[in-house]
PDB file of N, CA, C and O in Angstrom:
ATOM      1  N   MET A   1     126.581  92.403 124.983  1.00  0.00           N
ATOM      2  CA  MET A   1     125.419  92.476 124.110  1.00  0.00           C
ATOM      3  C   MET A   1     125.066  91.111 123.558  1.00  0.00           C
ATOM      4  O   MET A   1     123.891  90.796 123.376  1.00  0.00           O
ATOM      5  N   SER A   2     126.088  90.291 123.286  1.00  0.00           N
ATOM      6  CA  SER A   2     125.811  88.971 122.732  1.00  0.00           C
ATOM      7  C   SER A   2     125.108  88.088 123.762  1.00  0.00           C
ATOM      8  O   SER A   2     124.335  87.207 123.387  1.00  0.00           O
ATOM      9  N   SER A   3     125.362  88.310 125.054  1.00  0.00           N
ATOM     10  CA  SER A   3     124.674  87.515 126.075  1.00  0.00           C
ATOM     11  C   SER A   3     123.183  87.857 126.107  1.00  0.00           C
ATOM     12  O   SER A   3     122.355  86.985 126.370  1.00  0.00           O
ATOM     13  N   LEU A   4     122.836  89.122 125.841  1.00  0.00           N
ATOM     14  CA  LEU A   4     121.431  89.513 125.797  1.00  0.00           C
ATOM     15  C   LEU A   4     120.732  88.848 124.613  1.00  0.00           C
ATOM     16  O   LEU A   4     119.606  88.369 124.749  1.00  0.00           O
ATOM     17  N   LEU A   5     121.387  88.816 123.459  1.00  0.00           N
ATOM     18  CA  LEU A   5     120.796  88.150 122.302  1.00  0.00           C
ATOM     19  C   LEU A   5     120.675  86.644 122.532  1.00  0.00           C
ATOM     20  O   LEU A   5     119.732  86.011 122.059  1.00  0.00           O
ATOM     21  N   GLY A   6     121.630  86.079 123.257  1.00  0.00           N
ATOM     22  CA  GLY A   6     121.545  84.659 123.588  1.00  0.00           C
ATOM     23  C   GLY A   6     120.367  84.355 124.486  1.00  0.00           C
ATOM     24  O   GLY A   6     119.699  83.336 124.317  1.00  0.00           O
ATOM     25  N   VAL A   7     120.108  85.235 125.441  1.00  0.00           N
ATOM     26  CA  VAL A   7     118.961  85.055 126.334  1.00  0.00           C
ATOM     27  C   VAL A   7     117.659  85.168 125.557  1.00  0.00           C
ATOM     28  O   VAL A   7     116.734  84.387 125.779  1.00  0.00           O
ATOM     29  N   VAL A   8     117.578  86.130 124.648  1.00  0.00           N
ATOM     30  CA  VAL A   8     116.367  86.302 123.839  1.00  0.00           C
ATOM     31  C   VAL A   8     116.170  85.080 122.951  1.00  0.00           C
ATOM     32  O   VAL A   8     115.048  84.590 122.824  1.00  0.00           O
ATOM     33  N   ARG A   9     117.224  84.586 122.342  1.00  0.00           N
ATOM     34  CA  ARG A   9     117.128  83.405 121.479  1.00  0.00           C
ATOM     35  C   ARG A   9     116.669  82.185 122.292  1.00  0.00           C
ATOM     36  O   ARG A   9     115.854  81.395 121.814  1.00  0.00           O
ATOM     37  N   LYS A  10     117.183  82.033 123.504  1.00  0.00           N
ATOM     38  CA  LYS A  10     116.789  80.917 124.369  1.00  0.00           C
ATOM     39  C   LYS A  10     115.318  81.024 124.754  1.00  0.00           C
ATOM     40  O   LYS A  10     114.605  80.021 124.768  1.00  0.00           O
ATOM     41  N   GLN A  11     114.863  82.233 125.067  1.00  0.00           N
ATOM     42  CA  GLN A  11     113.459  82.429 125.425  1.00  0.00           C
ATOM     43  C   GLN A  11     112.542  82.147 124.234  1.00  0.00           C
ATOM     44  O   GLN A  11     111.465  81.574 124.402  1.00  0.00           O
ATOM     45  N   LEU A  12     112.968  82.550 123.024  1.00  0.00           N
ATOM     46  CA  LEU A  12     112.141  82.299 121.845  1.00  0.00           C
ATOM     47  C   LEU A  12     112.051  80.815 121.534  1.00  0.00           C
ATOM     48  O   LEU A  12     111.021  80.345 121.049  1.00  0.00           O
ATOM     49  N   ARG A  13     113.116  80.072 121.806  1.00  0.00           N
ATOM     50  CA  ARG A  13     113.065  78.624 121.581  1.00  0.00           C
ATOM     51  C   ARG A  13     112.150  77.934 122.591  1.00  0.00           C
ATOM     52  O   ARG A  13     111.442  76.989 122.243  1.00  0.00           O
ATOM     53  N   SER A  14     112.162  78.395 123.817  1.00  0.00           N
ATOM     54  CA  SER A  14     111.336  77.746 124.835  1.00  0.00           C
ATOM     55  C   SER A  14     109.892  78.266 124.833  1.00  0.00           C
ATOM     56  O   SER A  14     108.986  77.560 125.277  1.00  0.00           O
ATOM     57  N   HIS A  15     109.668  79.486 124.343  1.00  0.00           N
ATOM     58  CA  HIS A  15     108.316  80.064 124.273  1.00  0.00           C
ATOM     59  C   HIS A  15     108.068  80.584 122.855  1.00  0.00           C
ATOM     60  O   HIS A  15     108.249  81.776 122.604  1.00  0.00           O
ATOM     61  N   PRO A  16     107.662  79.723 121.927  1.00  0.00           N
ATOM     62  CA  PRO A  16     107.473  80.165 120.539  1.00  0.00           C
ATOM     63  C   PRO A  16     106.310  81.152 120.362  1.00  0.00           C
ATOM     64  O   PRO A  16     106.193  81.772 119.305  1.00  0.00           O
ATOM     65  N   ALA A  17     105.467  81.305 121.358  1.00  0.00           N
ATOM     66  CA  ALA A  17     104.363  82.266 121.263  1.00  0.00           C
ATOM     67  C   ALA A  17     104.865  83.701 121.311  1.00  0.00           C
ATOM     68  O   ALA A  17     104.109  84.622 121.001  1.00  0.00           O
ATOM     69  N   LEU A  18     106.120  83.915 121.691  1.00  0.00           N
ATOM     70  CA  LEU A  18     106.685  85.266 121.732  1.00  0.00           C
ATOM     71  C   LEU A  18     107.139  85.755 120.356  1.00  0.00           C
ATOM     72  O   LEU A  18     107.395  86.947 120.184  1.00  0.00           O
ATOM     73  N   ILE A  19     107.240  84.865 119.386  1.00  0.00           N
ATOM     74  CA  ILE A  19     107.745  85.248 118.059  1.00  0.00           C
ATOM     75  C   ILE A  19     106.871  86.322 117.410  1.00  0.00           C
ATOM     76  O   ILE A  19     107.419  87.310 116.921  1.00  0.00           O
ATOM     77  N   PRO A  20     105.522  86.183 117.378  1.00  0.00           N
ATOM     78  CA  PRO A  20     104.719  87.268 116.790  1.00  0.00           C
ATOM     79  C   PRO A  20     104.874  88.596 117.525  1.00  0.00           C
ATOM     80  O   PRO A  20     104.828  89.659 116.907  1.00  0.00           O
ATOM     81  N   LEU A  21     105.057  88.535 118.829  1.00  0.00           N
ATOM     82  CA  LEU A  21     105.258  89.763 119.603  1.00  0.00           C
ATOM     83  C   LEU A  21     106.512  90.492 119.132  1.00  0.00           C
ATOM     84  O   LEU A  21     106.487  91.704 118.919  1.00  0.00           O
ATOM     85  N   PHE A  22     107.601  89.757 118.971  1.00  0.00           N
ATOM     86  CA  PHE A  22     108.840  90.370 118.498  1.00  0.00           C
ATOM     87  C   PHE A  22     108.696  90.887 117.071  1.00  0.00           C
ATOM     88  O   PHE A  22     109.251  91.934 116.735  1.00  0.00           O
ATOM     89  N   ILE A  23     107.960  90.169 116.233  1.00  0.00           N
ATOM     90  CA  ILE A  23     107.769  90.606 114.842  1.00  0.00           C
ATOM     91  C   ILE A  23     106.987  91.912 114.796  1.00  0.00           C
ATOM     92  O   ILE A  23     107.378  92.842 114.092  1.00  0.00           O
ATOM     93  N   PHE A  24     105.887  91.991 115.538  1.00  0.00           N
ATOM     94  CA  PHE A  24     105.060  93.203 115.492  1.00  0.00           C
ATOM     95  C   PHE A  24     105.742  94.395 116.155  1.00  0.00           C
ATOM     96  O   PHE A  24     105.625  95.520 115.669  1.00  0.00           O
ATOM     97  N   ILE A  25     106.442  94.169 117.241  1.00  0.00           N
ATOM     98  CA  ILE A  25     107.165  95.276 117.880  1.00  0.00           C
ATOM     99  C   ILE A  25     108.300  95.762 116.991  1.00  0.00           C
ATOM    100  O   ILE A  25     108.528  96.967 116.876  1.00  0.00           O
ATOM    101  N   GLY A  26     109.015  94.833 116.361  1.00  0.00           N
ATOM    102  CA  GLY A  26     110.081  95.220 115.433  1.00  0.00           C
ATOM    103  C   GLY A  26     109.538  95.954 114.221  1.00  0.00           C
ATOM    104  O   GLY A  26     110.131  96.936 113.774  1.00  0.00           O
ATOM    105  N   GLY A  27     108.409  95.487 113.680  1.00  0.00           N
ATOM    106  CA  GLY A  27     107.792  96.171 112.543  1.00  0.00           C
ATOM    107  C   GLY A  27     107.294  97.564 112.900  1.00  0.00           C
ATOM    108  O   GLY A  27     107.447  98.507 112.124  1.00  0.00           O
ATOM    109  N   GLY A  28     106.694  97.683 114.085  1.00  0.00           N
ATOM    110  CA  GLY A  28     106.225  98.997 114.527  1.00  0.00           C
ATOM    111  C   GLY A  28     107.370  99.970 114.745  1.00  0.00           C
ATOM    112  O   GLY A  28     107.271 101.143 114.387  1.00  0.00           O
ATOM    113  N   ALA A  29     108.451  99.487 115.327  1.00  0.00           N
ATOM    114  CA  ALA A  29     109.614 100.355 115.534  1.00  0.00           C
ATOM    115  C   ALA A  29     110.227 100.773 114.193  1.00  0.00           C
ATOM    116  O   ALA A  29     110.645 101.918 114.025  1.00  0.00           O
ATOM    117  N   THR A  30     110.274  99.840 113.246  1.00  0.00           N
ATOM    118  CA  THR A  30     110.816 100.164 111.921  1.00  0.00           C
ATOM    119  C   THR A  30     109.948 101.202 111.208  1.00  0.00           C
ATOM    120  O   THR A  30     110.467 102.163 110.638  1.00  0.00           O
ATOM    121  N   MET A  31     108.629 101.008 111.240  1.00  0.00           N
ATOM    122  CA  MET A  31     107.736 101.960 110.569  1.00  0.00           C
ATOM    123  C   MET A  31     107.787 103.334 111.228  1.00  0.00           C
ATOM    124  O   MET A  31     107.727 104.350 110.535  1.00  0.00           O
ATOM    125  N   SER A  32     107.897 103.381 112.552  1.00  0.00           N
ATOM    126  CA  SER A  32     107.964 104.684 113.207  1.00  0.00           C
ATOM    127  C   SER A  32     109.267 105.408 112.865  1.00  0.00           C
ATOM    128  O   SER A  32     109.261 106.627 112.693  1.00  0.00           O
ATOM    129  N   MET A  33     110.369 104.688 112.766  1.00  0.00           N
ATOM    130  CA  MET A  33     111.640 105.318 112.385  1.00  0.00           C
ATOM    131  C   MET A  33     111.593 105.797 110.930  1.00  0.00           C
ATOM    132  O   MET A  33     112.125 106.862 110.615  1.00  0.00           O
ATOM    133  N   LEU A  34     110.964 105.025 110.043  1.00  0.00           N
ATOM    134  CA  LEU A  34     110.825 105.464 108.653  1.00  0.00           C
ATOM    135  C   LEU A  34     109.965 106.725 108.558  1.00  0.00           C
ATOM    136  O   LEU A  34     110.280 107.626 107.780  1.00  0.00           O
ATOM    137  N   TYR A  35     108.888 106.801 109.336  1.00  0.00           N
ATOM    138  CA  TYR A  35     108.031 107.985 109.317  1.00  0.00           C
ATOM    139  C   TYR A  35     108.759 109.205 109.879  1.00  0.00           C
ATOM    140  O   TYR A  35     108.636 110.302 109.335  1.00  0.00           O
ATOM    141  N   LEU A  36     109.507 109.024 110.947  1.00  0.00           N
ATOM    142  CA  LEU A  36     110.268 110.147 111.499  1.00  0.00           C
ATOM    143  C   LEU A  36     111.331 110.639 110.523  1.00  0.00           C
ATOM    144  O   LEU A  36     111.560 111.843 110.413  1.00  0.00           O
ATOM    145  N   SER A  37     111.976 109.723 109.820  1.00  0.00           N
ATOM    146  CA  SER A  37     112.961 110.160 108.825  1.00  0.00           C
ATOM    147  C   SER A  37     112.276 110.861 107.660  1.00  0.00           C
ATOM    148  O   SER A  37     112.837 111.805 107.104  1.00  0.00           O
ATOM    149  N   ARG A  38     111.068 110.421 107.272  1.00  0.00           N
ATOM    150  CA  ARG A  38     110.338 111.117 106.205  1.00  0.00           C
ATOM    151  C   ARG A  38     109.958 112.527 106.649  1.00  0.00           C
ATOM    152  O   ARG A  38     110.058 113.472 105.866  1.00  0.00           O
ATOM    153  N   LEU A  39     109.526 112.672 107.888  1.00  0.00           N
ATOM    154  CA  LEU A  39     109.203 113.999 108.401  1.00  0.00           C
ATOM    155  C   LEU A  39     110.434 114.903 108.421  1.00  0.00           C
ATOM    156  O   LEU A  39     110.342 116.086 108.095  1.00  0.00           O
ATOM    157  N   ALA A  40     111.568 114.357 108.797  1.00  0.00           N
ATOM    158  CA  ALA A  40     112.784 115.166 108.880  1.00  0.00           C
ATOM    159  C   ALA A  40     113.292 115.574 107.503  1.00  0.00           C
ATOM    160  O   ALA A  40     113.913 116.628 107.370  1.00  0.00           O
ATOM    161  N   LEU A  41     113.043 114.767 106.479  1.00  0.00           N
ATOM    162  CA  LEU A  41     113.591 115.058 105.157  1.00  0.00           C
ATOM    163  C   LEU A  41     112.614 115.752 104.213  1.00  0.00           C
ATOM    164  O   LEU A  41     113.047 116.512 103.347  1.00  0.00           O
ATOM    165  N   LYS A  42     111.320 115.517 104.352  1.00  0.00           N
ATOM    166  CA  LYS A  42     110.343 116.029 103.389  1.00  0.00           C
ATOM    167  C   LYS A  42     109.503 117.198 103.890  1.00  0.00           C
ATOM    168  O   LYS A  42     108.911 117.904 103.074  1.00  0.00           O
ATOM    169  N   ASN A  43     109.428 117.427 105.173  1.00  0.00           N
ATOM    170  CA  ASN A  43     108.564 118.464 105.718  1.00  0.00           C
ATOM    171  C   ASN A  43     109.163 119.846 105.457  1.00  0.00           C
ATOM    172  O   ASN A  43     110.346 120.059 105.723  1.00  0.00           O
ATOM    173  N   PRO A  44     108.371 120.785 104.943  1.00  0.00           N
ATOM    174  CA  PRO A  44     108.925 122.115 104.673  1.00  0.00           C
ATOM    175  C   PRO A  44     109.197 122.930 105.934  1.00  0.00           C
ATOM    176  O   PRO A  44     109.855 123.968 105.858  1.00  0.00           O
ATOM    177  N   ASP A  45     108.711 122.492 107.077  1.00  0.00           N
ATOM    178  CA  ASP A  45     108.971 123.211 108.321  1.00  0.00           C
ATOM    179  C   ASP A  45     110.365 122.948 108.865  1.00  0.00           C
ATOM    180  O   ASP A  45     110.828 123.669 109.749  1.00  0.00           O
ATOM    181  N   VAL A  46     111.036 121.934 108.354  1.00  0.00           N
ATOM    182  CA  VAL A  46     112.369 121.568 108.829  1.00  0.00           C
ATOM    183  C   VAL A  46     113.401 122.178 107.885  1.00  0.00           C
ATOM    184  O   VAL A  46     113.354 121.958 106.675  1.00  0.00           O
ATOM    185  N   SER A  47     114.321 122.936 108.442  1.00  0.00           N
ATOM    186  CA  SER A  47     115.361 123.580 107.647  1.00  0.00           C
ATOM    187  C   SER A  47     116.726 123.024 108.049  1.00  0.00           C
ATOM    188  O   SER A  47     117.226 123.326 109.132  1.00  0.00           O
ATOM    189  N   TRP A  48     117.329 122.211 107.179  1.00  0.00           N
ATOM    190  CA  TRP A  48     118.641 121.641 107.439  1.00  0.00           C
ATOM    191  C   TRP A  48     119.750 122.561 106.975  1.00  0.00           C
ATOM    192  O   TRP A  48     120.857 122.514 107.511  1.00  0.00           O
ATOM    193  N   ASP A  49     119.473 123.397 105.984  1.00  0.00           N
ATOM    194  CA  ASP A  49     120.483 124.281 105.406  1.00  0.00           C
ATOM    195  C   ASP A  49     120.017 125.724 105.601  1.00  0.00           C
ATOM    196  O   ASP A  49     119.303 126.263 104.757  1.00  0.00           O
ATOM    197  N   ARG A  50     120.410 126.339 106.689  1.00  0.00           N
ATOM    198  CA  ARG A  50     119.925 127.680 107.000  1.00  0.00           C
ATOM    199  C   ARG A  50     120.640 128.770 106.203  1.00  0.00           C
ATOM    200  O   ARG A  50     120.116 129.879 106.097  1.00  0.00           O
ATOM    201  N   LYS A  51     121.809 128.496 105.645  1.00  0.00           N
ATOM    202  CA  LYS A  51     122.520 129.522 104.886  1.00  0.00           C
ATOM    203  C   LYS A  51     121.938 129.693 103.489  1.00  0.00           C
ATOM    204  O   LYS A  51     121.699 130.818 103.051  1.00  0.00           O
ATOM    205  N   ASN A  52     121.706 128.583 102.782  1.00  0.00           N
ATOM    206  CA  ASN A  52     121.224 128.666 101.404  1.00  0.00           C
ATOM    207  C   ASN A  52     119.708 128.733 101.299  1.00  0.00           C
ATOM    208  O   ASN A  52     119.182 129.309 100.347  1.00  0.00           O
ATOM    209  N   ASN A  53     119.001 128.157 102.254  1.00  0.00           N
ATOM    210  CA  ASN A  53     117.543 128.116 102.201  1.00  0.00           C
ATOM    211  C   ASN A  53     116.987 128.328 103.614  1.00  0.00           C
ATOM    212  O   ASN A  53     116.540 127.369 104.243  1.00  0.00           O
ATOM    213  N   PRO A  54     117.006 129.574 104.125  1.00  0.00           N
ATOM    214  CA  PRO A  54     116.577 129.792 105.507  1.00  0.00           C
ATOM    215  C   PRO A  54     115.071 129.623 105.719  1.00  0.00           C
ATOM    216  O   PRO A  54     114.643 129.321 106.832  1.00  0.00           O
ATOM    217  N   GLU A  55     114.272 129.809 104.688  1.00  0.00           N
ATOM    218  CA  GLU A  55     112.818 129.671 104.811  1.00  0.00           C
ATOM    219  C   GLU A  55     112.309 128.732 103.719  1.00  0.00           C
ATOM    220  O   GLU A  55     111.838 129.209 102.686  1.00  0.00           O
ATOM    221  N   PRO A  56     112.387 127.415 103.910  1.00  0.00           N
ATOM    222  CA  PRO A  56     112.001 126.478 102.856  1.00  0.00           C
ATOM    223  C   PRO A  56     110.509 126.477 102.563  1.00  0.00           C
ATOM    224  O   PRO A  56     110.101 126.054 101.481  1.00  0.00           O
ATOM    225  N   TRP A  57     109.679 126.943 103.501  1.00  0.00           N
ATOM    226  CA  TRP A  57     108.240 126.968 103.262  1.00  0.00           C
ATOM    227  C   TRP A  57     107.854 128.019 102.233  1.00  0.00           C
ATOM    228  O   TRP A  57     106.768 127.934 101.660  1.00  0.00           O
ATOM    229  N   ASN A  58     108.716 129.017 101.976  1.00  0.00           N
ATOM    230  CA  ASN A  58     108.412 130.009 100.952  1.00  0.00           C
ATOM    231  C   ASN A  58     108.727 129.513  99.549  1.00  0.00           C
ATOM    232  O   ASN A  58     108.246 130.092  98.574  1.00  0.00           O
ATOM    233  N   LYS A  59     109.514 128.464  99.422  1.00  0.00           N
ATOM    234  CA  LYS A  59     109.869 127.929  98.107  1.00  0.00           C
ATOM    235  C   LYS A  59     108.960 126.788  97.677  1.00  0.00           C
ATOM    236  O   LYS A  59     109.202 126.166  96.643  1.00  0.00           O
ATOM    237  N   MET A  60     107.922 126.502  98.450  1.00  0.00           N
ATOM    238  CA  MET A  60     106.986 125.440  98.092  1.00  0.00           C
ATOM    239  C   MET A  60     106.065 125.924  96.986  1.00  0.00           C
ATOM    240  O   MET A  60     105.526 127.028  97.051  1.00  0.00           O
ATOM    241  N   GLU A  61     105.892 125.106  95.990  1.00  0.00           N
ATOM    242  CA  GLU A  61     104.922 125.400  94.932  1.00  0.00           C
ATOM    243  C   GLU A  61     103.524 125.075  95.449  1.00  0.00           C
ATOM    244  O   GLU A  61     103.375 124.193  96.294  1.00  0.00           O
ATOM    245  N   PRO A  62     102.497 125.771  94.959  1.00  0.00           N
ATOM    246  CA  PRO A  62     101.146 125.494  95.472  1.00  0.00           C
ATOM    247  C   PRO A  62     100.641 124.105  95.089  1.00  0.00           C
ATOM    248  O   PRO A  62      99.752 123.573  95.754  1.00  0.00           O
ATOM    249  N   ASN A  63     101.189 123.510  94.032  1.00  0.00           N
ATOM    250  CA  ASN A  63     100.723 122.184  93.630  1.00  0.00           C
ATOM    251  C   ASN A  63     101.661 121.066  94.107  1.00  0.00           C
ATOM    252  O   ASN A  63     101.557 119.937  93.627  1.00  0.00           O
ATOM    253  N   GLN A  64     102.553 121.356  95.021  1.00  0.00           N
ATOM    254  CA  GLN A  64     103.484 120.364  95.548  1.00  0.00           C
ATOM    255  C   GLN A  64     102.909 119.750  96.820  1.00  0.00           C
ATOM    256  O   GLN A  64     102.640 120.457  97.791  1.00  0.00           O
ATOM    257  N   GLN A  65     102.725 118.444  96.812  1.00  0.00           N
ATOM    258  CA  GLN A  65     102.165 117.758  97.971  1.00  0.00           C
ATOM    259  C   GLN A  65     103.295 117.364  98.913  1.00  0.00           C
ATOM    260  O   GLN A  65     104.244 116.694  98.509  1.00  0.00           O
ATOM    261  N   TYR A  66     103.188 117.779 100.157  1.00  0.00           N
ATOM    262  CA  TYR A  66     104.181 117.399 101.151  1.00  0.00           C
ATOM    263  C   TYR A  66     103.558 116.595 102.288  1.00  0.00           C
ATOM    264  O   TYR A  66     104.276 116.073 103.141  1.00  0.00           O
ATOM    265  N   LYS A  67     102.254 116.491 102.308  1.00  0.00           N
ATOM    266  CA  LYS A  67     101.599 115.673 103.328  1.00  0.00           C
ATOM    267  C   LYS A  67     101.645 114.210 102.908  1.00  0.00           C
ATOM    268  O   LYS A  67     101.671 113.892 101.719  1.00  0.00           O
ATOM    269  N   LEU A  68     101.655 113.333 103.892  1.00  0.00           N
ATOM    270  CA  LEU A  68     101.717 111.908 103.608  1.00  0.00           C
ATOM    271  C   LEU A  68     100.408 111.409 103.020  1.00  0.00           C
ATOM    272  O   LEU A  68     100.411 110.594 102.098  1.00  0.00           O
ATOM    273  N   PHE A  69      99.291 111.891 103.546  1.00  0.00           N
ATOM    274  CA  PHE A  69      97.978 111.417 103.118  1.00  0.00           C
ATOM    275  C   PHE A  69      97.047 112.613 103.004  1.00  0.00           C
ATOM    276  O   PHE A  69      96.872 113.357 103.969  1.00  0.00           O
ATOM    277  N   ALA A  70      96.456 112.802 101.846  1.00  0.00           N
ATOM    278  CA  ALA A  70      95.535 113.916 101.632  1.00  0.00           C
ATOM    279  C   ALA A  70      94.177 113.351 101.227  1.00  0.00           C
ATOM    280  O   ALA A  70      94.077 112.610 100.249  1.00  0.00           O
ATOM    281  N   VAL A  71      93.132 113.699 101.977  1.00  0.00           N
ATOM    282  CA  VAL A  71      91.792 113.201 101.696  1.00  0.00           C
ATOM    283  C   VAL A  71      91.095 114.186 100.772  1.00  0.00           C
ATOM    284  O   VAL A  71      90.970 115.366 101.101  1.00  0.00           O
ATOM    285  N   ASN A  72      90.646 113.716  99.630  1.00  0.00           N
ATOM    286  CA  ASN A  72      89.873 114.496  98.655  1.00  0.00           C
ATOM    287  C   ASN A  72      90.562 115.806  98.275  1.00  0.00           C
ATOM    288  O   ASN A  72      89.908 116.845  98.183  1.00  0.00           O
ATOM    289  N   MET A  73      91.873 115.765  98.056  1.00  0.00           N
ATOM    290  CA  MET A  73      92.610 116.975  97.693  1.00  0.00           C
ATOM    291  C   MET A  73      93.435 116.679  96.449  1.00  0.00           C
ATOM    292  O   MET A  73      94.277 115.781  96.443  1.00  0.00           O
ATOM    293  N   ASP A  74      93.180 117.451  95.397  1.00  0.00           N
ATOM    294  CA  ASP A  74      93.959 117.307  94.174  1.00  0.00           C
ATOM    295  C   ASP A  74      94.907 118.498  94.099  1.00  0.00           C
ATOM    296  O   ASP A  74      94.492 119.614  93.784  1.00  0.00           O
ATOM    297  N   TYR A  75      96.166 118.255  94.387  1.00  0.00           N
ATOM    298  CA  TYR A  75      97.151 119.326  94.455  1.00  0.00           C
ATOM    299  C   TYR A  75      97.491 119.895  93.082  1.00  0.00           C
ATOM    300  O   TYR A  75      98.013 121.007  92.996  1.00  0.00           O
ATOM    301  N   SER A  76      97.211 119.169  92.020  1.00  0.00           N
ATOM    302  CA  SER A  76      97.559 119.674  90.690  1.00  0.00           C
ATOM    303  C   SER A  76      96.636 120.814  90.251  1.00  0.00           C
ATOM    304  O   SER A  76      96.990 121.572  89.348  1.00  0.00           O
ATOM    305  N   LYS A  77      95.463 120.948  90.872  1.00  0.00           N
ATOM    306  CA  LYS A  77      94.519 121.995  90.480  1.00  0.00           C
ATOM    307  C   LYS A  77      94.611 123.251  91.335  1.00  0.00           C
ATOM    308  O   LYS A  77      93.881 124.211  91.090  1.00  0.00           O
ATOM    309  N   LEU A  78      95.478 123.266  92.320  1.00  0.00           N
ATOM    310  CA  LEU A  78      95.593 124.443  93.175  1.00  0.00           C
ATOM    311  C   LEU A  78      96.317 125.580  92.455  1.00  0.00           C
ATOM    312  O   LEU A  78      97.226 125.351  91.657  1.00  0.00           O
ATOM    313  N   LYS A  79      95.899 126.791  92.751  1.00  0.00           N
ATOM    314  CA  LYS A  79      96.515 127.976  92.158  1.00  0.00           C
ATOM    315  C   LYS A  79      97.313 128.718  93.215  1.00  0.00           C
ATOM    316  O   LYS A  79      97.092 128.552  94.414  1.00  0.00           O
ATOM    317  N   LYS A  80      98.232 129.527  92.756  1.00  0.00           N
ATOM    318  CA  LYS A  80      99.070 130.298  93.667  1.00  0.00           C
ATOM    319  C   LYS A  80      98.244 131.431  94.281  1.00  0.00           C
ATOM    320  O   LYS A  80      97.657 132.240  93.563  1.00  0.00           O
ATOM    321  N   ASP A  81      98.206 131.480  95.601  1.00  0.00           N
ATOM    322  CA  ASP A  81      97.422 132.486  96.299  1.00  0.00           C
ATOM    323  C   ASP A  81      98.259 133.274  97.299  1.00  0.00           C
ATOM    324  O   ASP A  81      97.720 133.854  98.241  1.00  0.00           O
ATOM    325  N   ARG A  82      99.562 133.295  97.099  1.00  0.00           N
ATOM    326  CA  ARG A  82     100.434 134.015  98.030  1.00  0.00           C
ATOM    327  C   ARG A  82     101.498 134.770  97.243  1.00  0.00           C
ATOM    328  O   ARG A  82     101.819 134.397  96.115  1.00  0.00           O
ATOM    329  N   PRO A  83     102.038 135.817  97.828  1.00  0.00           N
ATOM    330  CA  PRO A  83     103.061 136.604  97.115  1.00  0.00           C
ATOM    331  C   PRO A  83     104.422 135.916  97.122  1.00  0.00           C
ATOM    332  O   PRO A  83     104.686 135.041  97.947  1.00  0.00           O
ATOM    333  N   ASP A  84     105.269 136.317  96.204  1.00  0.00           N
ATOM    334  CA  ASP A  84     106.650 135.825  96.173  1.00  0.00           C
ATOM    335  C   ASP A  84     107.480 136.604  97.176  1.00  0.00           C
ATOM    336  O   ASP A  84     107.290 137.809  97.341  1.00  0.00           O
ATOM    337  N   PHE A  85     108.397 135.926  97.845  1.00  0.00           N
ATOM    338  CA  PHE A  85     109.290 136.579  98.782  1.00  0.00           C
ATOM    339  C   PHE A  85     110.707 136.406  98.326  1.00  0.00           C
ATOM    340  O   PHE A  85     111.630 136.887  98.983  1.00  0.00           O
TER     341      PHE A  85
END
């Protein structure tokens, strides 16, 4: 593995125009991994604990925002429109 990093370091020294490419690809990979981890931890469709909470979507409050970006939606004004289970 260290030989691969040595080759990359040598290429970056001889071709400095590759530095922005590595920065943007690394940033994109980091942001995609952060988004996937947010989906795995915050989404009510994902159930990590099936014994204590088999249906996590039923325990969501109507004013709880779980989406990353909501356009023109104020979750604090929503009312409960579903039965308790």
